[in-house]
C-alpha positions in Angstrom: 0.0 0.0 0.0 1.3 3.4 -0.9 2.1 6.1 1.7 -0.7 8.3 0.3 -3.2 5.6 0.8 -2.0 5.0 4.3 -2.3 8.8 5.1 -5.8 8.8 3.5 -6.9 5.8 5.5 -5.5 7.4 8.7 -7.3 10.7 8.0 -10.6 8.9 7.4 -10.2 6.9 10.6 -9.4 10.1 12.5 -12.5 11.8 11.1 -14.7 8.8 11.9 -13.3 8.7 15.5 -13.8 12.5 15.9 -17.4 12.2 14.6 -18.1 9.2 16.9 -16.6 11.1 19.9 -18.7 14.2 19.1 -21.9 12.1 18.9 -21.0 10.3 22.1 -20.5 13.7 23.8 -23.8 15.0 22.6 -25.6 11.8 23.6 -24.0 12.0 27.1 -25.0 15.6 27.5 -28.6 14.9 26.4 -28.7 12.0 28.7 -27.4 14.1 31.6 -29.9 16.9 31.1 -32.8 14.5 30.5 -32.0 12.6 33.8 -31.7 15.9 35.6 -35.0 17.2 34.3 -36.7 13.9 35.1 -35.4 13.8 38.6 -36.2 17.5 39.2 -39.8 16.9 38.1 -39.9 13.9 40.4 -38.6 16.0 43.3 -41.1 18.8 42.6 -43.9 16.3 42.5 -43.0 14.4 45.6 -41.4 17.2 47.7 -38.8 16.4 50.4 -39.4 12.6 50.1 -38.6 12.7 46.4 -35.3 14.4 47.1 -34.4 11.9 49.8 -35.3 9.0 47.5 -33.0 10.4 44.7 -30.1 10.8 47.2 -30.6 7.4 48.6 -30.4 5.5 45.3 -27.6 7.7 44.0 -29.4 8.9 41.0 -27.3 12.1 40.8 -23.7 11.3 40.6 -21.9 14.7 40.9 -22.0 18.1 42.5 -23.2 19.9 39.3 -26.3 17.8 39.2 -27.0 18.4 42.9 -26.8 22.1 42.4 -28.9 22.1 39.3 -31.5 19.9 40.9 -31.7 22.0 44.0 -32.0 25.2 42.0 -34.8 23.9 39.7 -36.7 22.4 42.6 -36.3 25.4 44.9 -37.2 27.9 42.1 -40.3 25.9 41.2 -41.5 25.6 44.8 -40.9 29.3 45.4 -42.9 30.2 42.3 -45.8 28.0 43.5 -45.6 29.6 46.9 -45.6 33.1 45.4 -48.6 32.5 43.2 -50.7 30.8 45.8 -53.8 32.7 47.0 -52.7 35.1 49.7 -54.2 34.8 53.1 -55.8 38.2 54.1 -55.8 39.8 57.5 -59.2 40.3 58.9 -60.5 43.8 59.7 -63.8 45.4 60.8 -65.5 48.8 61.4 -63.3 49.0 64.5 -60.0 48.9 62.5 -58.3 52.3 62.2 -55.9 53.5 59.5 -54.0 56.8 59.4 -53.2 58.3 56.0 -51.0 61.4 55.3 -51.2 63.6 52.3 -54.9 63.3 51.7 -55.5 66.8 50.1 -55.4 65.1 46.6 -54.0 62.3 44.5 -53.1 59.0 46.0 -53.6 59.9 49.6 -57.1 61.1 48.9 -57.9 57.9 47.0 -56.4 55.6 49.7 -58.5 57.4 52.4 -61.6 57.1 50.2 -61.0 53.4 49.5 -60.3 52.6 53.2 -63.5 54.3 54.2 -65.4 52.5 51.5 -64.0 49.2 52.9 -65.3 50.0 56.3 -62.2 51.3 58.1 -62.1 54.2 60.5 -59.9 56.7 58.7 -57.8 59.5 60.1 -57.0 61.5 57.0 -54.1 63.9 57.3 -54.6 67.1 55.3 -52.1 70.0 55.0 -55.0 72.4 54.7 -58.3 72.0 56.5 -60.1 73.9 53.7 -58.6 71.9 50.8 -60.9 70.3 48.3 -59.7 66.9 49.3 -60.6 67.5 53.0 -64.0 68.9 52.1 -64.8 65.9 49.8 -63.7 63.4 52.4 -66.0 65.0 55.0 -68.9 64.9 52.5 -68.2 61.2 51.7 -68.3 60.3 55.4 -71.5 62.4 56.1 -72.6 61.6 59.6 -71.0 58.2 59.8 -68.2 59.4 62.0 -65.7 57.0 60.4 -63.5 59.6 58.7 -61.7 62.1 60.9 -59.7 64.9 59.3 -56.3 65.5 60.9 -56.2 69.3 60.1 -53.0 71.1 59.1 -50.9 68.0 59.4 -47.5 69.3 58.2 -45.3 66.3 58.9 -42.2 68.6 59.0 -43.5 70.2 62.2 -43.1 68.2 65.4 -46.0 70.0 67.1 -48.5 69.1 64.3 -47.4 65.4 64.5 -47.8 65.4 68.3 -51.3 66.9 67.9 -52.3 64.2 65.4 -50.9 61.5 67.7 -52.9 62.8 70.6 -56.1 62.8 68.6 -55.6 59.2 67.5 -54.5 58.1 71.0 -57.5 59.7 72.6 -59.8 58.0 70.1 -58.3 54.6 70.8 -58.5 55.2 74.6 -62.2 56.1 74.4 -62.9 53.1 72.1 -60.8 50.3 73.6 -62.4 47.7 71.2 -60.7 49.5 68.2 -57.3 48.6 66.8 -54.7 50.7 65.0 -54.5 48.7 61.8 -52.0 50.7 59.7 -50.0 54.0 59.3 -49.8 54.9 55.7 -47.1 57.5 55.0 -48.1 59.0 51.7 -47.3 62.8 51.9 -44.7 63.9 49.4 -43.2 66.8 47.5 -41.8 66.9 44.0 -39.8 69.7 42.4 -38.6 69.4 38.8 -35.4 71.1 37.8 -31.8 70.4 37.3 -29.8 70.2 40.6 -27.9 73.5 39.8 -31.1 75.4 39.4 -32.8 74.3 42.6 -32.5 76.6 45.6 -31.7 75.5 49.1 -35.4 75.8 50.1 -36.3 73.3 47.3 -33.7 70.8 48.5 -34.7 71.0 52.1 -38.4 70.8 51.4 -38.1 67.6 49.5 -35.8 66.0 52.0 -37.8 67.2 55.0 -41.2 66.0 53.7 -40.3 62.9 51.7 -37.7 61.5 54.2 -37.4 63.2 57.5 -41.1 64.0 57.9 -42.0 60.4 57.2 -39.4 59.3 59.8 -40.8 61.7 62.4 -44.4 60.6 61.7 -43.5 56.9 62.0 -41.4 57.4 65.2 -44.4 59.2 66.9 -46.8 56.3 66.1 -44.5 53.2 66.6 -45.5 52.7 70.3 -49.1 52.5 69.3 -48.3 50.3 66.3 -46.4 47.9 68.5 -49.3 47.7 70.9 -51.8 46.9 68.3 -49.6 45.0 65.9 -50.4 47.4 63.1 -48.3 47.9 60.0 -46.4 50.7 58.4 -46.8 51.4 54.7 -44.4 53.9 53.2 -45.2 55.2 49.7 -42.0 55.6 47.8 -41.5 56.0 44.0 -40.2 54.4 40.8 -37.6 57.1 41.1 -36.2 55.2 44.1 -35.3 52.4 41.6 -33.8 54.6 38.9 -32.8 58.3 39.4 -34.1 60.6 36.7 -32.5 63.8 35.3 -34.5 66.8 36.6 -35.6 64.8 39.6 -32.2 64.0 41.2 -33.1 65.5 44.6 -36.6 63.9 44.6 -35.0 60.5 43.5 -32.5 60.8 46.3 -35.1 61.5 48.9 -37.3 58.5 47.8 -34.3 56.1 47.5 -33.3 57.0 51.0 -36.9 56.4 52.1 -36.9 53.0 50.4 -33.7 51.9 52.1 -34.7 53.3 55.5 -38.0 51.4 55.1 -36.1 48.2 54.5 -33.9 48.7 57.6 -37.0 49.5 59.7 -38.7 46.4 58.4 -36.0 44.2 59.7 -36.0 46.0 63.1 -39.8 45.9 63.6 -40.2 42.3 62.5 -39.1 41.3 66.0 -42.1 43.1 67.4 -44.8 41.9 65.0 -45.0 45.2 63.1 -44.8 44.6 59.4 -43.2 47.5 57.4 -44.0 47.7 53.7 -42.6 49.6 50.8 -45.3 50.6 48.3 -44.3 51.9 44.8 -47.3 53.2 42.8 -47.4 53.8 39.1 -47.2 57.4 37.7 -50.1 59.5 39.1 -48.7 62.9 38.3 -51.8 63.8 36.2 -54.2 62.7 38.9 -52.6 64.6 41.8 -51.3 68.0 42.8 -47.8 66.9 43.6 -46.5 69.3 40.9 -49.1 72.1 41.5 -46.4 74.5 42.5 -43.9 73.7 39.7 -44.2 77.1 37.9 -43.8 78.9 41.2 -40.7 76.9 41.8 -39.4 77.8 38.3 -39.8 81.5 39.0 -37.8 81.1 42.3 -35.1 79.2 40.4 -34.8 81.9 37.7 -34.6 84.6 40.3 -31.7 82.8 41.9 -29.6 82.6 38.7 -26.4 84.5 38.4 -25.7 86.4 35.3 -23.4 83.6 34.0 -26.1 81.0 34.6 -28.8 83.1 33.0 -26.6 83.4 29.9 -25.5 79.8 29.9 -29.0 78.2 30.2 -30.9 80.9 28.3 -33.9 79.6 26.4 -33.3 76.0 27.5 -34.6 76.9 31.0 -37.7 78.5 29.4 -38.3 75.4 27.1 -37.8 73.1 30.0 -40.4 74.7 32.2 -42.8 75.3 29.3 -42.8 71.6 28.8 -43.8 71.1 32.4 -46.8 73.4 32.3 -49.0 70.5 31.5 -48.4 69.0 34.9 -48.3 72.3 36.7 -51.0 74.2 38.5 -53.8 73.0 40.9 -56.1 70.3 39.4 -59.6 69.3 40.7 -59.3 66.3 43.0 -59.9 63.1 41.0 -61.3 59.8 42.3 -59.7 56.7 40.8 -62.0 53.8 39.8 -62.3 51.2 42.5 -60.6 48.6 40.3 -57.7 50.8 39.4 -54.4 48.8 39.4 -52.8 51.1 41.9 -55.6 50.7 44.4 -55.8 46.9 43.8 -52.1 46.6 44.5 -52.4 48.9 47.6 -55.2 46.7 48.9 -52.8 43.7 48.9 -50.2 45.7 50.7 -52.8 46.7 53.3 -54.5 43.3 53.8 -52.0 40.5 53.1 -51.5 38.6 56.4 -47.8 38.1 55.6 -47.0 41.2 53.5 -44.1 41.2 51.0 -41.4 43.8 51.7 -42.2 45.5 48.4 -45.4 46.1 46.4 -44.9 47.7 43.0 -47.6 48.8 40.6 -46.1 49.5 37.2 -47.4 49.8 33.6 -45.8 47.5 31.1 -43.6 50.3 29.7 -42.2 50.9 33.2 -41.4 47.2 33.6 -39.7 47.1 30.3 -37.6 50.3 30.8 -36.5 49.3 34.3 -35.4 45.9 33.0 -33.4 47.5 30.2 -31.9 50.0 32.6 -30.5 47.1 34.7 -29.0 45.0 31.9 -27.8 47.6 29.3 -24.3 49.2 29.2 -24.2 52.7 30.7 -24.2 54.5 27.4 -27.3 52.7 26.2 -29.0 52.9 29.7 -28.4 56.7 29.8 -29.9 57.1 26.4 -33.0 55.1 27.5 -33.4 57.2 30.6 -33.4 60.4 28.6 -36.0 58.8 26.2 -38.0 57.7 29.2 -38.3 61.3 30.6 -38.5 62.9 27.1 -37.5 66.3 28.4 -36.1 69.1 26.1 -32.4 68.9 25.5 -29.8 71.5 26.2 -28.2 73.5 23.3 -25.1 75.7 23.6 -25.6 79.5 23.5 -24.0 79.4 20.0 -26.3 76.8 18.7 -29.3 78.7 20.1 -28.2 81.9 18.4 -27.4 80.2 15.2 -23.7 81.1 15.4 -22.4 77.5 15.1 -19.6 76.5 12.7 -22.0 75.7 9.9 -23.9 79.0 10.3 -20.6 81.0 10.1 -19.4 79.4 6.9 
């Protein structure tokens, strides 16, 4: 036989051996994953006894299979537990809730919903003559189940103490009543780039959104411990992703979210659940931005000559864009089956509440997912697309004195 024939035969043998090895590897891999899937399904179906049976007869031969089996089984069981029908906490006409920020928006609707459900509601209103306070009193009529906590400014210690005394006296005169929940909803939002905002804007957002909520909670914790009530803090999607123009607001809500998580761990020892509730966007259904144009005027008055020249018409375009959400709006009642209210009802009534309840439209869910997984450049572009605010242009570009214009 010639050398070329030998080489050809050897090459063919090598190819056949390689193909056979490849098929053998694929078959072994398929067999491995099939056995893993079969045993995982067996474990899921038969629970702990299934796992014990698999281990006893040595069905899984290595660490990788153990880890994979445990992951699949645990994940499936957790999914089943998550989707099971939640057990609800019982309540009655003797159950009391306290809600802050009830002049309009979410606070007004939560107070209205709780009253409709049969709770005794203490509704904190910043102004006793606000439309929200008036409507809530009309809703209650002569039932006496909705008490307005007038001029409840949660940044002022004396107003918080006044509210606590009112609730405490009520519970003392009606010993069969229970404090079911404290719902910290009051909040302030100020749009504007950080450099524009004055010290008063920074302090107001931090004092109301964070420190005021802390003060309110601290005042009522002894009563909540006594009655095993719960704390529900309303935060924001901005606590998950900071947005340009809302950097201070985002910071205050992110701090509130993490404080809520720490408080939850502390109070769990005393039977007081603490819940973080993130609603969907309700800017158009509330007056949280009612003072935006007033804030803009204050910002403009605080500009130096250099800032006024640098920002120019961009500042005007920015605030013109925000006029649609500015100014006081009539108080709006959300439908009883509104997703935000349905989600909040779970946060209020679940016997074993989750740490976080989040109501989000599909686009919020999609954006937040992309924010987490995309590179920073892409994520930044998506964030700007999400807020859709006017973009800054240099003074030269605004005045048409760019390179192209000068040619």
